[in-house]
N, C-alpha and C positions, 0 to 999 in steps of 0.2 A: 589684706585678710591678717596678716601675720599680726598688726599693730591692733586689730579689734580683738584677735584672742589674748593680748597682753593686758588690754585694758578691761576685759571682763572680769568681775568679782563674783566671789559664791555670795549666795543672799545669805545662809545661815552657815557661815565657816565653821568647821570643826573646832572645839576646843583641845588645843595641844596642851594645855596645863592642867587639865583633868587629872587627879589623881586615880590610880588602880587599887581599889578598897574592896570590902566585902559587898557594899552596894551594888558596884560594877559587876562583881560575880554574879550577883543573883539576878542583874538585868540581864546579863549574858545567856544565862542558863533559861530564862523564861522565853527570852526571844528565839535561841536555839531550838528549844521545845516546840513553840508554835509553830516557826517555819517548816521544821523536818515534820512535824504534825501533818500539815496541809499538804506538803509534798507526797507523804506517803498515802493520804487520801485522794490524792489527784492519781496517784500512780494506780491504786486499787479501781479506781473509776476507770482509767484508761484501759486497764486490762479486761475489766469487765465488757467493756463497749468492742474491744476488739474480739472477744469470744462472742458477742453477739453478732458481730458483723459474719463471722466465720459460720457459725452454727445455728443462729436464729434463735438461740436460747439466752434471755436475759436472767442470770441468777447474781442479784446483787442484796446481800444481808448487811443493811447498814450498821447493826449493833455490832457485828463479828468483825466489819470492816473497821468501824470505827475504832473498837477496843483493840485491834491489832494495830492501828496507825498509832495510838495512844501509847502503845508498849514500846514501838518502834521511835517515837518521838522522845518519849521520856527518856530510853536508854541512851540512844544517839544523840539527843540535844543536849543531855548532862555533861555527857563526855565532850561534846565539841565546845560547849561554854567553859569547862573547866579548863580545856586545851586552849582555848583561845585566850583566856584570863591570864594563865600561865605565861603565855607567850608575852603577853602585855606586863607582865610584870616583871619578867626578864628583861624585855626592852628598857622598861622603866628605871630599872636597878642600873642598865648599861649606860642609859643618857646621863644619870647621875654622877656616874664615876668618870663621865667624858666633862661634863662639866666643872667636877672638882679639879679636874687637872690643870 
């Protein structure tokens, strides 16, 4: 079993030599916004379903919930994307300093 795990390789390994640049920042921000938007929409839907099961009243306004999820996604997604990018940039700088020594 242990030998099987050692011999397994990733189909699409991550590129470790990829630079952290502005393109990476844009991709991170967009991905974080999309992920948080969908999580917020699922949260709204699950909250409405819980209320439905308790009160037998379904009140779901797609427009308001989508706008709320978009606000949450943009604000939290942008901050998360920028934070992850800063962390990656600092890690890249640290790795370059260690490589130079």
